[in-house]
OpenMM code with the backbone's topology and positions (N, CA, C; nanometers):
from openmm import Vec3, app, unit

residues = "MET GLU SER THR PHE ILE SER PHE LEU GLN THR PRO ILE GLY GLU LEU GLU ILE ILE ALA ASP GLU ASN SER VAL LEU SER VAL THR PHE ASN ASP VAL LYS SER LYS LYS THR ASN VAL ASN GLU ASN GLU ILE SER ILE LYS CYS LYS GLN GLN LEU GLN GLU TYR PHE ASN GLU SER ARG LYS ILE PHE GLU LEU THR LEU ASN PHE ASN GLY THR ASP PHE GLN ASN LYS VAL TRP THR GLU LEU GLN ASN ILE SER ILE GLY LYS THR ILE SER TYR LEU GLN LEU ALA LYS ASN LEU GLY ASP ALA LYS CYS ILE ARG ALA ALA ALA SER ALA ASN GLY LYS ASN PRO PHE ALA ILE ILE VAL PRO CYS HIS ARG VAL ILE GLY LYS ASP GLY SER LEU THR GLY TYR ALA GLY GLY LEU TRP ARG LYS GLN TRP LEU LEU GLU HIS GLU ASN ASN ILE LYS LYS GLN VAL SER LEU PHE VAL".split()
positions = [
    Vec3(-11.5113, 2.2292, -2.6647),
    Vec3(-11.3090, 2.1768, -2.6311),
    Vec3(-11.2507, 2.2171, -2.7204),
    Vec3(-11.1326, 2.2312, -2.6852),
    Vec3(-11.0164, 2.2724, -2.7050),
    Vec3(-10.9499, 2.1296, -2.7369),
    Vec3(-10.8875, 2.1253, -2.8665),
    Vec3(-10.7985, 1.9761, -2.9056),
    Vec3(-10.7322, 1.9837, -2.8349),
    Vec3(-10.6357, 1.8956, -2.8075),
    Vec3(-10.4954, 1.9028, -2.7635),
    Vec3(-10.3647, 1.8375, -2.8195),
    Vec3(-10.2633, 1.9345, -2.8306),
    Vec3(-10.1478, 1.8449, -2.9247),
    Vec3(-10.0778, 1.8056, -2.8904),
    Vec3(-9.9344, 1.6808, -2.9640),
    Vec3(-9.8664, 1.6351, -2.8600),
    Vec3(-9.7530, 1.6151, -2.9536),
    Vec3(-9.6026, 1.6417, -2.8941),
    Vec3(-9.5490, 1.6643, -2.9508),
    Vec3(-9.4402, 1.5921, -2.8921),
    Vec3(-9.3279, 1.5593, -2.8990),
    Vec3(-9.2141, 1.4549, -2.8687),
    Vec3(-9.1165, 1.4646, -2.8797),
    Vec3(-8.9909, 1.5481, -2.7761),
    Vec3(-8.8225, 1.5410, -2.8070),
    Vec3(-8.7413, 1.4524, -2.7720),
    Vec3(-8.6261, 1.4460, -2.8637),
    Vec3(-8.5396, 1.2906, -2.7350),
    Vec3(-8.4223, 1.4264, -2.7059),
    Vec3(-8.4163, 1.4444, -2.5896),
    Vec3(-8.2256, 1.5580, -2.5627),
    Vec3(-8.1821, 1.4391, -2.5175),
    Vec3(-8.0801, 1.5005, -2.4512),
    Vec3(-7.9342, 1.3756, -2.4100),
    Vec3(-8.0115, 1.3308, -2.2873),
    Vec3(-8.0827, 1.3864, -2.1722),
    Vec3(-8.1399, 1.4069, -2.0792),
    Vec3(-8.2882, 1.2996, -1.9981),
    Vec3(-8.2975, 1.2445, -2.2035),
    Vec3(-8.4474, 1.2113, -2.1258),
    Vec3(-8.5277, 1.1998, -2.3132),
    Vec3(-8.6712, 1.1635, -2.2891),
    Vec3(-8.7172, 1.2393, -2.3904),
    Vec3(-8.8242, 1.3244, -2.3157),
    Vec3(-8.8739, 1.4322, -2.3716),
    Vec3(-8.9610, 1.5120, -2.3387),
    Vec3(-9.0806, 1.4958, -2.4094),
    Vec3(-9.2312, 1.5343, -2.2832),
    Vec3(-9.3688, 1.5350, -2.4100),
    Vec3(-9.4354, 1.6830, -2.3971),
    Vec3(-9.4579, 1.7093, -2.5013),
    Vec3(-9.4671, 1.8600, -2.4784),
    Vec3(-9.6538, 1.8634, -2.5047),
    Vec3(-9.7260, 1.9181, -2.4326),
    Vec3(-9.8473, 1.9138, -2.4959),
    Vec3(-9.9148, 2.0646, -2.5130),
    Vec3(-9.9546, 2.0400, -2.6027),
    Vec3(-10.0353, 2.1870, -2.7062),
    Vec3(-10.1804, 2.2337, -2.6655),
    Vec3(-10.2727, 2.3457, -2.6330),
    Vec3(-10.2930, 2.3176, -2.7135),
    Vec3(-10.2949, 2.4688, -2.8320),
    Vec3(-10.5040, 2.5320, -2.8326),
    Vec3(-10.4786, 2.5915, -2.9989),
    Vec3(-10.3995, 2.7603, -2.9773),
    Vec3(-10.3610, 2.7213, -2.8244),
    Vec3(-10.3303, 2.8812, -2.7908),
    Vec3(-10.1869, 2.8777, -2.7062),
    Vec3(-10.2213, 2.7816, -2.6682),
    Vec3(-10.0320, 2.7544, -2.5385),
    Vec3(-10.0308, 2.6434, -2.5204),
    Vec3(-9.8929, 2.6552, -2.4818),
    Vec3(-9.7619, 2.5019, -2.4038),
    Vec3(-9.8718, 2.4767, -2.2679),
    Vec3(-9.9162, 2.4029, -2.2941),
    Vec3(-9.9976, 2.3339, -2.1016),
    Vec3(-9.8873, 2.2549, -2.0491),
    Vec3(-9.7728, 2.2197, -2.1349),
    Vec3(-9.7231, 2.1111, -2.0440),
    Vec3(-9.5601, 2.0602, -2.1150),
    Vec3(-9.4629, 2.0362, -2.0730),
    Vec3(-9.3927, 1.9810, -2.0421),
    Vec3(-9.2810, 1.8744, -1.9821),
    Vec3(-9.2879, 1.7615, -2.0016),
    Vec3(-9.2778, 1.6984, -1.8702),
    Vec3(-9.2157, 1.5940, -1.9515),
    Vec3(-9.1225, 1.5269, -1.8443),
    Vec3(-9.0490, 1.4217, -1.8938),
    Vec3(-9.0676, 1.2324, -1.8653),
    Vec3(-9.0707, 1.2345, -2.0755),
    Vec3(-9.1817, 1.0843, -2.0671),
    Vec3(-9.1110, 0.9969, -2.0318),
    Vec3(-9.0588, 0.9320, -1.9677),
    Vec3(-8.9681, 0.8309, -1.8594),
    Vec3(-9.0760, 0.6922, -1.8588),
    Vec3(-9.1932, 0.6583, -1.9101),
    Vec3(-9.2570, 0.5510, -1.9363),
    Vec3(-9.2996, 0.5247, -2.0688),
    Vec3(-9.2291, 0.4737, -2.1786),
    Vec3(-9.2522, 0.4218, -2.2406),
    Vec3(-9.3675, 0.4376, -2.3019),
    Vec3(-9.4487, 0.3524, -2.2398),
    Vec3(-9.5787, 0.2656, -2.2564),
    Vec3(-9.6618, 0.3770, -2.2883),
    Vec3(-9.6381, 0.4916, -2.2105),
    Vec3(-9.7677, 0.5564, -2.1908),
    Vec3(-9.7613, 0.6698, -2.3726),
    Vec3(-9.5946, 0.6161, -2.4522),
    Vec3(-9.6215, 0.7405, -2.4939),
    Vec3(-9.7562, 0.7451, -2.6293),
    Vec3(-9.8315, 0.8408, -2.6871),
    Vec3(-9.9453, 0.8131, -2.7697),
    Vec3(-9.8161, 0.8711, -2.8747),
    Vec3(-9.9376, 0.8613, -3.0085),
    Vec3(-9.8891, 0.9005, -3.1333),
    Vec3(-9.9319, 1.0619, -3.0770),
    Vec3(-9.7918, 1.1360, -3.1509),
    Vec3(-9.8021, 1.2574, -3.2225),
    Vec3(-9.8782, 1.2809, -3.2988),
    Vec3(-9.9472, 1.4223, -3.2363),
    Vec3(-10.0285, 1.5136, -3.3040),
    Vec3(-9.9675, 1.6730, -3.3034),
    Vec3(-9.9359, 1.6725, -3.3186),
    Vec3(-9.8286, 1.8977, -3.3233),
    Vec3(-9.9075, 1.9381, -3.3977),
    Vec3(-9.8695, 2.1009, -3.3551),
    Vec3(-9.9920, 2.2020, -3.4350),
    Vec3(-9.8116, 2.3141, -3.4106),
    Vec3(-9.8629, 2.3956, -3.4676),
    Vec3(-9.7455, 2.5619, -3.4392),
    Vec3(-9.6928, 2.5697, -3.3308),
    Vec3(-9.7936, 2.5471, -3.2401),
    Vec3(-9.7121, 2.5725, -3.0645),
    Vec3(-9.6385, 2.4918, -3.0777),
    Vec3(-9.7392, 2.3260, -3.0518),
    Vec3(-9.6925, 2.2212, -2.9951),
    Vec3(-9.5211, 2.2523, -3.0710),
    Vec3(-9.4969, 2.2202, -3.1959),
    Vec3(-9.3753, 2.2739, -3.3345),
    Vec3(-9.2937, 2.3549, -3.2415),
    Vec3(-9.3368, 2.4961, -3.2681),
    Vec3(-9.2391, 2.6027, -3.1793),
    Vec3(-9.1835, 2.5498, -3.0684),
    Vec3(-9.2601, 2.4668, -2.9381),
    Vec3(-9.1689, 2.4798, -2.7897),
    Vec3(-9.0791, 2.3222, -2.8813),
    Vec3(-9.1213, 2.2572, -2.9486),
    Vec3(-8.9932, 2.1499, -3.0102),
    Vec3(-8.8518, 2.2381, -3.0117),
    Vec3(-8.9500, 2.3526, -3.1319),
    Vec3(-8.7854, 2.4260, -3.2182),
    Vec3(-8.6578, 2.4590, -3.0871),
    Vec3(-8.7982, 2.5303, -2.9898),
    Vec3(-8.6608, 2.6282, -2.8785),
    Vec3(-8.6046, 2.5471, -2.7290),
    Vec3(-8.6879, 2.4224, -2.7271),
    Vec3(-8.5987, 2.3021, -2.6249),
    Vec3(-8.4649, 2.2836, -2.7731),
    Vec3(-8.5310, 2.2262, -2.8711),
    Vec3(-8.3476, 2.1841, -2.9595),
    Vec3(-8.2485, 2.2830, -2.9194),
    Vec3(-8.2902, 2.4087, -3.0018),
    Vec3(-8.2142, 2.5861, -2.9310),
    Vec3(-8.1606, 2.5156, -2.8547),
    Vec3(-8.1989, 2.5229, -2.7723),
    Vec3(-8.1454, 2.5293, -2.6339),
    Vec3(-8.0697, 2.4024, -2.5649),
    Vec3(-8.1280, 2.2849, -2.5814),
    Vec3(-7.9694, 2.2192, -2.5932),
    Vec3(-7.8656, 2.1808, -2.6599),
    Vec3(-7.9160, 2.2673, -2.7593),
    Vec3(-7.8165, 2.3184, -2.8722),
    Vec3(-7.6641, 2.3720, -2.8633),
    Vec3(-7.7253, 2.4628, -2.7064),
    Vec3(-7.6484, 2.6029, -2.6858),
    Vec3(-7.6740, 2.7151, -2.7541),
    Vec3(-7.8136, 2.7142, -2.8055),
    Vec3(-7.8272, 2.7951, -2.9324),
    Vec3(-7.8908, 2.9296, -2.8650),
    Vec3(-7.9764, 2.9266, -2.7213),
    Vec3(-8.1249, 2.9495, -2.6949),
    Vec3(-8.1000, 2.9471, -2.5483),
    Vec3(-8.1308, 3.0768, -2.5024),
    Vec3(-8.0904, 3.0967, -2.3439),
    Vec3(-8.2690, 3.1842, -2.2775),
    Vec3(-8.3068, 3.1934, -2.3852),
    Vec3(-8.4903, 3.2638, -2.3398),
    Vec3(-8.6028, 3.1942, -2.3447),
    Vec3(-8.6975, 3.1522, -2.3338),
    Vec3(-8.7703, 3.0440, -2.4117),
    Vec3(-8.9186, 3.2100, -2.4708),
    Vec3(-8.9260, 3.1714, -2.5947),
    Vec3(-9.0085, 3.3071, -2.6031),
    Vec3(-9.1382, 3.1710, -2.6696),
    Vec3(-9.2349, 3.1819, -2.4887),
    Vec3(-9.3890, 3.1206, -2.5699),
    Vec3(-9.4778, 3.1462, -2.4764),
    Vec3(-9.6238, 3.1061, -2.5200),
    Vec3(-9.6913, 3.1040, -2.4506),
    Vec3(-9.7572, 3.0105, -2.3525),
    Vec3(-9.7431, 3.0568, -2.2309),
    Vec3(-9.7756, 2.8979, -2.1320),
    Vec3(-9.9145, 2.9083, -2.0759),
    Vec3(-9.9683, 2.8754, -2.0662),
    Vec3(-10.0405, 2.8472, -1.9747),
    Vec3(-10.0769, 2.7465, -1.8700),
    Vec3(-10.0656, 2.8925, -1.7525),
    Vec3(-10.0199, 2.7872, -1.5828),
    Vec3(-10.1296, 2.7977, -1.5383),
    Vec3(-10.1516, 2.6430, -1.5443),
    Vec3(-10.2933, 2.6152, -1.4213),
    Vec3(-10.2730, 2.6416, -1.3173),
    Vec3(-10.2706, 2.6386, -1.2232),
    Vec3(-10.2432, 2.6205, -1.1387),
    Vec3(-10.3379, 2.7089, -1.0569),
    Vec3(-10.2829, 2.6940, -0.8947),
    Vec3(-10.3484, 2.7300, -0.7842),
    Vec3(-10.2846, 2.9078, -0.8175),
    Vec3(-10.3668, 2.9786, -0.7801),
    Vec3(-10.2559, 3.1235, -0.7813),
    Vec3(-10.1782, 3.1216, -0.7376),
    Vec3(-10.0926, 3.1121, -0.5900),
    Vec3(-9.9934, 3.0727, -0.5652),
    Vec3(-9.8995, 3.0066, -0.6511),
    Vec3(-9.9398, 2.8989, -0.6861),
    Vec3(-9.8750, 2.8249, -0.7707),
    Vec3(-9.7608, 2.8893, -0.9110),
    Vec3(-9.9340, 2.9357, -0.9266),
    Vec3(-9.9334, 3.0159, -1.0733),
    Vec3(-9.7714, 3.1564, -1.0619),
    Vec3(-9.7479, 3.2369, -0.8772),
    Vec3(-9.7354, 3.2900, -0.8381),
    Vec3(-9.5611, 3.2815, -0.8379),
    Vec3(-9.4998, 3.1136, -0.7855),
    Vec3(-9.4354, 3.0903, -0.8095),
    Vec3(-9.3091, 3.0546, -1.0084),
    Vec3(-9.4417, 2.9941, -1.0141),
    Vec3(-9.4185, 2.9471, -1.1640),
    Vec3(-9.3479, 3.0612, -1.2357),
    Vec3(-9.4207, 3.1920, -1.1683),
    Vec3(-9.3849, 3.3335, -1.2599),
    Vec3(-9.2647, 3.3949, -1.2236),
    Vec3(-9.2030, 3.3135, -1.0665),
    Vec3(-9.0556, 3.3988, -0.9786),
    Vec3(-8.9825, 3.3195, -1.0434),
    Vec3(-8.9849, 3.2283, -1.0878),
    Vec3(-8.8921, 3.1166, -1.1432),
    Vec3(-8.8106, 3.1571, -1.2595),
    Vec3(-8.9499, 3.2298, -1.3486),
    Vec3(-8.8615, 3.3173, -1.4594),
    Vec3(-8.7661, 3.4239, -1.4906),
    Vec3(-8.7883, 3.4709, -1.3236),
    Vec3(-8.7026, 3.5214, -1.3417),
    Vec3(-8.5294, 3.5361, -1.3375),
    Vec3(-8.4983, 3.4034, -1.2896),
    Vec3(-8.3714, 3.3745, -1.2496),
    Vec3(-8.2936, 3.3021, -1.3411),
    Vec3(-8.1802, 3.4168, -1.3936),
    Vec3(-8.1121, 3.4040, -1.5474),
    Vec3(-8.0539, 3.2938, -1.5461),
    Vec3(-8.0459, 3.2136, -1.6568),
    Vec3(-7.9579, 3.1212, -1.6985),
    Vec3(-7.8226, 3.1184, -1.6680),
    Vec3(-7.7527, 3.0194, -1.6014),
    Vec3(-7.6335, 3.0162, -1.5378),
    Vec3(-7.6517, 3.0462, -1.4084),
    Vec3(-7.7648, 3.0667, -1.3336),
    Vec3(-7.7787, 3.1122, -1.2194),
    Vec3(-7.8378, 3.0605, -1.1306),
    Vec3(-7.8320, 3.0589, -0.9666),
    Vec3(-7.8890, 2.9579, -0.8889),
    Vec3(-7.9584, 3.0169, -0.8235),
    Vec3(-8.0893, 2.9924, -0.7528),
    Vec3(-8.1305, 3.0730, -0.6276),
    Vec3(-8.1423, 2.9689, -0.4695),
    Vec3(-8.1629, 2.9655, -0.3821),
    Vec3(-8.1864, 2.8804, -0.2703),
    Vec3(-8.3615, 2.8827, -0.2559),
    Vec3(-8.4584, 2.7921, -0.1647),
    Vec3(-8.4895, 2.7730, -0.1947),
    Vec3(-8.6029, 2.8792, -0.1004),
    Vec3(-8.5197, 2.9289, -0.0249),
    Vec3(-8.5444, 3.0428, 0.1054),
    Vec3(-8.5102, 3.1530, 0.0407),
    Vec3(-8.4357, 3.1629, -0.0900),
    Vec3(-8.4045, 3.3413, -0.1577),
    Vec3(-8.5710, 3.2858, -0.2554),
    Vec3(-8.6347, 3.1955, -0.3134),
    Vec3(-8.7360, 3.1811, -0.3628),
    Vec3(-8.8781, 3.2120, -0.2657),
    Vec3(-8.8699, 3.1852, -0.1007),
    Vec3(-8.9880, 3.2230, -0.0767),
    Vec3(-8.9772, 3.4128, -0.0248),
    Vec3(-8.8395, 3.4435, -0.0232),
    Vec3(-8.8445, 3.5765, 0.0465),
    Vec3(-8.8314, 3.6793, -0.0995),
    Vec3(-8.8215, 3.6538, -0.2680),
    Vec3(-8.9056, 3.6689, -0.3325),
    Vec3(-9.0096, 3.6826, -0.3394),
    Vec3(-9.0928, 3.5298, -0.3117),
    Vec3(-9.1993, 3.6189, -0.3098),
    Vec3(-9.2954, 3.7508, -0.1791),
    Vec3(-9.1704, 3.6694, -0.0915),
    Vec3(-9.2282, 3.8324, -0.0055),
    Vec3(-9.2644, 3.7629, 0.1627),
    Vec3(-9.2217, 3.6431, 0.1056),
    Vec3(-9.2365, 3.5840, 0.2975),
    Vec3(-9.1529, 3.4410, 0.3135),
    Vec3(-9.0509, 3.4698, 0.3827),
    Vec3(-8.9485, 3.3909, 0.4220),
    Vec3(-9.0636, 3.1977, 0.4574),
    Vec3(-9.1491, 3.2271, 0.5670),
    Vec3(-9.1983, 3.1707, 0.6044),
    Vec3(-9.2401, 3.0887, 0.4866),
    Vec3(-9.3638, 3.1052, 0.3792),
    Vec3(-9.3581, 3.0419, 0.3136),
    Vec3(-9.2671, 2.8860, 0.1757),
    Vec3(-9.1809, 2.9219, 0.2331),
    Vec3(-9.0668, 2.8348, 0.1827),
    Vec3(-9.1503, 2.7176, 0.1745),
    Vec3(-9.1790, 2.6288, 0.2416),
    Vec3(-9.2432, 2.4955, 0.2252),
    Vec3(-9.3477, 2.4482, 0.1222),
    Vec3(-9.4070, 2.5750, 0.1105),
    Vec3(-9.5462, 2.5987, -0.0226),
    Vec3(-9.4514, 2.5960, -0.1197),
    Vec3(-9.3419, 2.6984, -0.1634),
    Vec3(-9.2629, 2.7912, -0.2248),
    Vec3(-9.1994, 2.6454, -0.2850),
    Vec3(-9.1755, 2.5512, -0.2344),
    Vec3(-9.0026, 2.4529, -0.2695),
    Vec3(-9.1907, 2.3374, -0.3253),
    Vec3(-9.2775, 2.3265, -0.2599),
    Vec3(-9.3900, 2.2201, -0.2980),
    Vec3(-9.4337, 2.2834, -0.4332),
    Vec3(-9.5013, 2.3358, -0.5001),
    Vec3(-9.5315, 2.4335, -0.6048),
    Vec3(-9.3941, 2.4534, -0.7120),
    Vec3(-9.3233, 2.4672, -0.6857),
    Vec3(-9.0896, 2.4645, -0.7323),
    Vec3(-9.1547, 2.3110, -0.8138),
    Vec3(-9.1894, 2.1768, -0.7212),
    Vec3(-9.1967, 2.0826, -0.7435),
    Vec3(-9.3151, 1.9815, -0.8534),
    Vec3(-9.4194, 2.1147, -0.8413),
    Vec3(-9.5127, 2.1110, -0.9157),
    Vec3(-9.4940, 2.1159, -1.0310),
    Vec3(-9.3780, 2.2272, -1.0971),
    Vec3(-9.3564, 2.2895, -1.2319),
    Vec3(-9.4450, 2.1949, -1.3627),
    Vec3(-9.5148, 2.2401, -1.4554),
    Vec3(-9.5840, 2.1286, -1.5465),
    Vec3(-9.4710, 2.2133, -1.6516),
    Vec3(-9.3412, 2.2797, -1.6367),
    Vec3(-9.3066, 2.2970, -1.8198),
    Vec3(-9.1493, 2.2876, -1.7215),
    Vec3(-9.1199, 2.1448, -1.7358),
    Vec3(-8.9382, 2.1031, -1.7331),
    Vec3(-8.8584, 2.1865, -1.8088),
    Vec3(-8.7987, 2.2772, -1.8099),
    Vec3(-8.6549, 2.3442, -1.8254),
    Vec3(-8.6732, 2.4653, -1.8753),
    Vec3(-8.7967, 2.4883, -1.9221),
    Vec3(-8.9281, 2.6167, -1.9825),
    Vec3(-8.9190, 2.7605, -1.8635),
    Vec3(-8.9806, 2.6581, -1.7476),
    Vec3(-8.9978, 2.7194, -1.5996),
    Vec3(-8.8467, 2.6792, -1.5461),
    Vec3(-8.7722, 2.7705, -1.5252),
    Vec3(-8.6663, 2.6558, -1.4893),
    Vec3(-8.6447, 2.6615, -1.3188),
    Vec3(-8.7242, 2.5395, -1.2784),
    Vec3(-8.7391, 2.5282, -1.1024),
    Vec3(-8.6298, 2.4380, -1.0778),
    Vec3(-8.5072, 2.4036, -1.2280),
    Vec3(-8.4118, 2.3386, -1.1839),
    Vec3(-8.3199, 2.4133, -1.0929),
    Vec3(-8.3254, 2.5348, -1.1397),
    Vec3(-8.2285, 2.6086, -1.0714),
    Vec3(-8.2338, 2.6954, -0.9205),
    Vec3(-8.3307, 2.6320, -0.8719),
    Vec3(-8.3508, 2.6438, -0.7385),
    Vec3(-8.2897, 2.5195, -0.6259),
    Vec3(-8.2338, 2.5622, -0.5524),
    Vec3(-8.0987, 2.4365, -0.5064),
    Vec3(-8.1202, 2.4718, -0.3349),
    Vec3(-8.0537, 2.3633, -0.2392),
    Vec3(-8.0512, 2.4253, -0.0549),
    Vec3(-7.9944, 2.5397, -0.0636),
    Vec3(-7.9985, 2.5699, 0.0532),
    Vec3(-7.9107, 2.7492, 0.1287),
    Vec3(-7.7614, 2.6230, 0.1628),
    Vec3(-7.7485, 2.5769, 0.1619),
    Vec3(-7.5609, 2.5391, 0.0878),
    Vec3(-7.5201, 2.4956, 0.0549),
    Vec3(-7.6329, 2.5159, -0.1356),
    Vec3(-7.5501, 2.4873, -0.2354),
    Vec3(-7.5501, 2.3572, -0.3305),
    Vec3(-7.6785, 2.2673, -0.1927),
    Vec3(-7.6837, 2.1064, -0.2725),
    Vec3(-7.7497, 2.1232, -0.3777),
    Vec3(-7.7611, 2.0067, -0.4418),
    Vec3(-7.8104, 1.9983, -0.5073),
    Vec3(-7.9886, 1.9010, -0.4257),
    Vec3(-8.1218, 1.9096, -0.4245),
    Vec3(-8.2253, 1.8691, -0.3584),
    Vec3(-8.3458, 1.9223, -0.4187),
    Vec3(-8.4333, 1.8162, -0.4916),
    Vec3(-8.5657, 1.8363, -0.5104),
    Vec3(-8.5978, 1.8826, -0.6384),
    Vec3(-8.6231, 1.7453, -0.7465),
    Vec3(-8.6312, 1.7456, -0.9217),
    Vec3(-8.6461, 1.6698, -0.9361),
    Vec3(-8.7997, 1.6791, -0.9640),
    Vec3(-8.9067, 1.6262, -0.9990),
    Vec3(-8.8165, 1.5265, -1.1281),
    Vec3(-8.7651, 1.5870, -1.1856),
    Vec3(-8.6930, 1.5210, -1.3384),
    Vec3(-8.5706, 1.3913, -1.2350),
    Vec3(-8.5648, 1.3881, -1.1588),
    Vec3(-8.4204, 1.3323, -1.1152),
    Vec3(-8.3000, 1.4284, -1.1122),
    Vec3(-8.2150, 1.4184, -0.9821),
    Vec3(-8.0672, 1.5181, -1.0075),
    Vec3(-7.9797, 1.4825, -1.0515),
    Vec3(-7.9574, 1.3883, -1.1283),
    Vec3(-7.9195, 1.4108, -1.2556),
    Vec3(-7.9064, 1.5079, -1.3324),
    Vec3(-8.0408, 1.4581, -1.3556),
    Vec3(-8.0663, 1.5540, -1.4796),
    Vec3(-8.0861, 1.7425, -1.3921),
    Vec3(-8.1532, 1.6978, -1.3258),
    Vec3(-8.1217, 1.8597, -1.2133),
    Vec3(-7.9825, 1.8966, -1.2405),
    Vec3(-7.8176, 1.8232, -1.2551),
    Vec3(-7.7591, 1.8344, -1.2692),
    Vec3(-7.6689, 1.8760, -1.3868),
    Vec3(-7.7186, 1.8111, -1.4890),
    Vec3(-7.6830, 1.7544, -1.5980),
    Vec3(-7.6962, 1.9094, -1.6614),
    Vec3(-7.8549, 1.9693, -1.6226),
    Vec3(-7.8866, 2.0892, -1.6905),
    Vec3(-7.8443, 2.1907, -1.6177),
    Vec3(-7.8039, 2.1853, -1.4901),
    Vec3(-7.7252, 2.3893, -1.4356),
    Vec3(-7.5503, 2.2908, -1.5051),
    Vec3(-7.5234, 2.2635, -1.4990),
    Vec3(-7.3274, 2.2183, -1.6162),
    Vec3(-7.3970, 2.2906, -1.7616),
    Vec3(-7.4909, 2.2220, -1.8141),
    Vec3(-7.5112, 2.2690, -1.9562),
    Vec3(-7.5541, 2.4480, -1.9608),
    Vec3(-7.6724, 2.4120, -1.8915),
    Vec3(-7.6761, 2.6431, -1.8879),
    Vec3(-7.5068, 2.7212, -1.8676),
    Vec3(-7.4547, 2.6714, -1.7559),
    Vec3(-7.3060, 2.6878, -1.7389),
    Vec3(-7.2412, 2.7165, -1.8595),
    Vec3(-7.2573, 2.6619, -1.9466),
    Vec3(-7.1941, 2.6200, -2.0947),
    Vec3(-7.2626, 2.7771, -2.1527),
    Vec3(-7.3680, 2.7037, -2.1556),
    Vec3(-7.4418, 2.8144, -2.2468),
    Vec3(-7.3712, 2.9751, -2.1693),
    Vec3(-7.3630, 3.0307, -2.1177),
    Vec3(-7.3887, 3.1484, -1.9978),
    Vec3(-7.1697, 3.1780, -2.0449),
    Vec3(-7.1150, 3.0719, -2.0657),
    Vec3(-6.9889, 3.0830, -2.1093),
    Vec3(-6.9424, 3.1381, -2.2157),
    Vec3(-7.0272, 3.0535, -2.3170),
    Vec3(-6.9871, 3.1117, -2.4553),
    Vec3(-7.1333, 3.2409, -2.5320),
    Vec3(-7.1791, 3.2868, -2.4152),
    Vec3(-7.2880, 3.4227, -2.5022),
    Vec3(-7.1545, 3.4939, -2.4392),
    Vec3(-7.0280, 3.4640, -2.3249),
    Vec3(-6.9381, 3.5704, -2.2417),
    Vec3(-6.8602, 3.5720, -2.3034),
    Vec3(-6.8438, 3.5119, -2.3954),
    Vec3(-6.7479, 3.5250, -2.4758),
    Vec3(-6.7499, 3.6195, -2.6228),
    Vec3(-6.8987, 3.6340, -2.6436),
    Vec3(-6.9384, 3.7334, -2.7222),
    Vec3(-6.9972, 3.8687, -2.7189),
    Vec3(-6.9617, 3.8784, -2.6115),
    Vec3(-7.0092, 4.0171, -2.5065),
    Vec3(-6.9023, 4.1210, -2.5068),
] * unit.nanometer
topology = app.Topology()
chain = topology.addChain("A")
for resn in residues:
    res = topology.addResidue(resn, chain)
    for name in ("N", "CA", "C"):
        topology.addAtom(name, app.Element.getBySymbol(name[0]), res)
């Protein structure tokens, strides 16, 4: 049985808990319940994830370069892979996500898989919004979703200044 390693990162929108094994990142979640916090037991992968997230929050990283362990159903894995195609500073609707997956009728299933994303921020489920442009459905809270989208618009503006 593989060991798991845990890192924590304080961010402007709360503490993130990073769990990794010897080969990949297993999850990145908001740690809103302080009593659940365990001792830090980092490894190279959890530290690399933490560093890349710090760079993201410092507006110096647009793309994450991490090995993620997608441990979901085939459909969830397909949704989580598709989410990674949404560029920073862009949003799509849940309907568009379902269409990108090949079937507009799978909108509810796609939204459900989106909500079960185990990789907050890294797999950008926060970039999926309502068809009318409204912010809906973010497991980390809508205030975080709004903050992340505004943050990413700032990153996008900075990058375009240098292109």
